[in-house]
C-alpha positions in Angstrom: 0.0 0.0 0.0 1.3 3.4 -1.0 1.1 5.7 2.1 2.5 9.1 1.3 6.2 8.7 0.7 6.1 5.2 2.3 5.2 1.7 1.1 3.4 -0.1 3.9 3.0 -3.9 4.0 1.4 -6.1 6.6 3.5 -9.2 6.9 1.4 -12.2 8.0 3.9 -14.3 9.8 1.5 -17.1 10.6 -1.2 -17.6 13.2 -1.4 -18.9 16.7 -4.1 -19.6 19.3 -4.6 -18.2 22.8 -7.2 -18.8 25.5 -10.3 -16.8 24.6 -11.1 -16.0 28.2 -7.6 -14.5 28.6 -7.9 -12.5 25.5 -11.2 -10.9 26.6 -10.9 -10.6 30.3 -14.2 -10.1 32.0 -16.3 -10.2 28.8 -18.4 -13.4 28.9 -17.7 -16.1 26.4 -21.3 -16.1 25.1 -20.5 -12.6 23.8 -16.9 -12.8 22.5 -17.3 -16.2 20.8 -19.8 -14.8 18.3 -16.9 -13.2 16.3 -14.1 -15.3 17.8 -15.0 -19.0 17.8 -13.0 -21.1 20.2 -11.5 -24.6 19.5 -12.0 -27.6 21.8 -9.3 -26.2 24.1 -11.0 -22.8 24.4 -8.4 -21.1 22.2 -9.2 -18.5 19.5 -7.3 -18.0 16.3 -5.0 -14.9 16.2 -2.6 -13.4 13.6 1.0 -12.7 13.9 1.1 -9.5 11.8 4.2 -7.4 11.5 4.4 -4.0 9.7 7.0 -3.4 7.0 7.7 0.3 6.3 9.7 1.0 3.1 11.1 4.2 1.7 14.3 5.4 0.0 16.4 5.6 3.1 15.2 2.6 5.2 13.5 -0.7 5.3 11.8 -0.8 8.8 10.2 -3.8 10.4 7.8 -3.5 13.4 7.8 -6.5 15.6 9.0 -10.0 14.5 6.3 -12.5 15.4 7.0 -15.9 16.9 10.0 -16.8 14.8 11.1 -20.4 14.6 13.0 -21.1 17.8 10.5 -23.3 19.7 10.0 -27.0 20.5 7.1 -29.3 19.8 5.5 -28.7 23.2 5.5 -24.9 22.7 4.1 -25.4 19.2 1.3 -27.6 20.4 0.4 -25.2 23.2 0.0 -22.3 20.8 -1.0 -24.3 17.7 2.0 -23.1 15.7 3.1 -24.2 12.3 6.9 -23.5 11.9 6.5 -23.4 8.1 4.2 -20.4 8.5 6.0 -18.5 11.2 9.4 -18.2 9.4 9.5 -14.4 9.1 12.4 -14.4 6.6 10.3 -16.5 4.2 7.3 -14.2 4.8 9.4 -11.1 3.9 10.7 -12.7 0.8 7.0 -12.8 -0.3 7.2 -9.0 -0.7 10.7 -9.1 -2.2 12.6 -8.2 1.0 15.6 -10.1 2.2 16.7 -10.3 5.8 19.8 -8.3 4.9 17.7 -5.5 3.5 16.1 -4.6 6.8 17.8 -1.6 8.4 15.7 -1.0 11.5 13.6 -3.3 13.7 11.2 -1.6 16.1 9.9 -3.6 19.0 6.6 -2.5 20.6 7.4 -4.6 23.6 9.4 -7.8 24.3 6.8 -10.5 24.8 7.7 -13.6 22.8 4.9 -13.3 20.3 6.3 -9.9 19.3 10.0 -10.5 19.5 10.4 -14.2 18.7 11.7 -13.6 15.3 14.5 -11.3 16.4 17.0 -14.2 16.3 17.5 -17.6 14.7 19.7 -20.6 15.3 22.3 -21.3 12.6 23.3 -24.8 11.5 25.7 -25.2 14.5 22.9 -24.2 16.9 24.3 -20.7 17.6 21.9 -17.9 18.2 22.3 -15.0 15.8 20.3 -11.8 15.0 17.9 -12.6 12.1 18.5 -9.1 10.6 22.3 -8.8 10.6 22.3 -5.3 9.1 19.6 -3.8 11.4 19.5 -1.8 14.5 16.9 -3.1 17.0 15.0 -0.3 18.7 13.8 -1.4 22.2 12.3 0.8 24.9 14.8 1.2 27.8 12.2 0.5 30.5 10.7 -2.5 28.7 14.1 -4.2 28.3 15.0 -3.6 31.9 11.6 -5.2 32.9 12.2 -8.1 30.5 15.5 -8.8 32.2 13.9 -8.8 35.7 10.2 -9.6 35.3 7.7 -10.3 38.0 6.7 -14.0 38.4 3.4 -13.5 36.5 5.2 -12.0 33.5 8.3 -14.2 33.4 7.0 -16.8 30.9 6.3 -14.0 28.4 9.9 -12.9 28.2 12.5 -15.2 26.6 16.1 -14.0 26.9 17.1 -15.4 23.5 15.0 -12.7 21.9 17.4 -9.9 23.1 20.6 -11.3 24.5 22.3 -12.1 21.1 21.4 -8.6 19.9 23.1 -6.9 22.9 26.1 -9.2 22.5 26.5 -8.0 18.9 25.8 -4.3 19.7 22.7 -4.1 17.6 20.3 -2.7 20.3 19.4 1.0 20.4 17.6 1.9 23.6 14.7 4.3 23.2 12.6 6.6 25.3 8.9 7.3 25.0 7.5 9.3 22.1 10.7 9.2 20.1 11.2 9.6 16.3 13.0 6.5 14.9 13.2 7.8 11.3 11.7 10.8 9.6 8.0 10.3 9.8 8.2 7.1 11.9 8.0 7.3 15.7 7.2 5.2 18.8 4.4 6.5 21.1 3.9 5.5 24.7 0.7 3.4 25.0 0.9 1.8 28.5 -1.4 -0.7 30.0 -0.5 -4.1 28.5 2.9 -3.5 30.0 4.2 -0.3 31.7 6.4 0.6 28.7 4.2 -0.8 25.9 4.3 1.4 22.8 2.6 1.8 19.4 4.3 2.8 16.1 3.0 5.9 14.3 3.7 6.7 10.6 3.1 10.2 9.3 3.5 11.3 5.7 1.8 13.9 3.4 -1.0 14.5 5.8 -1.7 10.8 6.4 -1.3 8.9 9.7 -1.1 5.2 10.3 -0.8 3.5 13.7 0.4 0.0 14.4 -1.6 -0.7 17.6 0.3 -3.8 18.9 -1.4 -5.1 22.1 -3.2 -1.9 22.9 -5.9 -3.0 20.5 -4.8 -6.5 19.3 -7.9 -7.2 17.1 -10.9 -5.2 15.9 -12.9 -7.0 18.6 -10.9 -5.0 21.2 -11.9 -1.6 19.9 -14.5 -1.2 22.7 -12.9 0.4 25.7 -13.8 -2.3 28.2 -12.6 -5.2 26.0 -9.3 -5.6 27.9 -7.1 -8.7 27.9 -6.4 -10.7 31.0 -2.8 -10.5 30.0 -2.7 -6.7 30.6 -0.7 -5.8 33.7 -2.6 -2.5 34.1 -6.1 -3.0 32.7 -7.4 0.4 33.9 -4.5 2.1 32.2 -5.2 0.2 29.0 -8.7 1.5 29.0 -7.6 5.1 29.6 -4.9 4.8 26.9 -7.2 3.2 24.4 -10.0 5.7 24.9 -7.6 8.6 24.4 -5.8 7.2 21.4 -8.9 6.0 19.6 -10.5 9.4 20.0 -7.5 11.0 18.4 -7.5 8.3 15.7 -11.1 9.1 14.8 -10.6 12.8 14.8 -7.5 12.6 12.6 -8.6 9.7 10.4 -5.8 7.3 11.3 -5.3 4.1 9.5 -5.3 1.5 12.3 -3.3 -1.7 11.9 -4.0 -4.7 14.1 -1.2 -7.1 15.1 -3.2 -10.1 16.2 -6.2 -10.1 13.9 -6.3 -13.3 11.7 -8.7 -11.7 9.2 -9.1 -7.9 9.2 -5.7 -6.4 9.5 -6.4 -2.7 9.0 -9.1 -0.1 8.7 -10.4 3.4 9.5 -12.8 4.2 12.4 -16.2 5.4 11.6 -17.9 8.1 13.8 -19.7 5.2 15.5 -16.4 3.5 16.4 -17.0 0.7 14.0 -14.3 -0.2 11.4 -14.2 0.3 7.6 -11.6 -2.4 6.8 -8.8 -1.9 4.3 -7.0 -4.5 2.3 -3.3 -4.2 1.6 -2.6 -4.5 -2.1 0.8 -6.0 -1.4 -0.5 -9.2 0.3 
């Protein structure tokens, strides 16, 4: 999709499944299952959508999905297919090689957003997937990932960042910081304390990669908050404020975990006019 001076592509790096109750918190199953049918293990289908931003100076990737470093038990738990979660192959589908990526922006460091940061070579050594890229990670989020609370510990896997630090490829960021001209990270706390979204601005247009603030279109309602959120009330406040701005300024919203509708514009009634990406 042409978006001002940028070319935006939603890279579908496979699907996975999570417990529907955890994804919708206090919302009863009889309500959420209408649009999100659960399997026999009460899991709903979710996407692993990454955002590719291309222009003359940079090829920028936002989040890296699950990657391919996981065992059979992990794959069964999340209903993963390794042939679909290989991010490098997915990028090749839009004519981008791993070596072409110059910047990787991480919205936060949970494994379903950073799992593709690294890979294992033929000798089993962990290496950055994108050897020519700088990886932009929020300073507070990385500090928390390194010393998480017991509830959050399973969500942070050290292999997703330690090889990057070892090779000097990490750039620590602060809130509301421009990463490249027209591309910035914006603080969107709630899911984690230092969770952030990515905003693209060009020629009067604005797009926002919502990450886990609004993981799917079903979560557009303020009170549809995940059980995974560390600060649910903060999520609600952030979501209400950001979606109000998105409606007023006609943002293109991009959903990281939707398996079907990946992007759209809000109507005045807070419903979604979906948009298809021509590059997919």
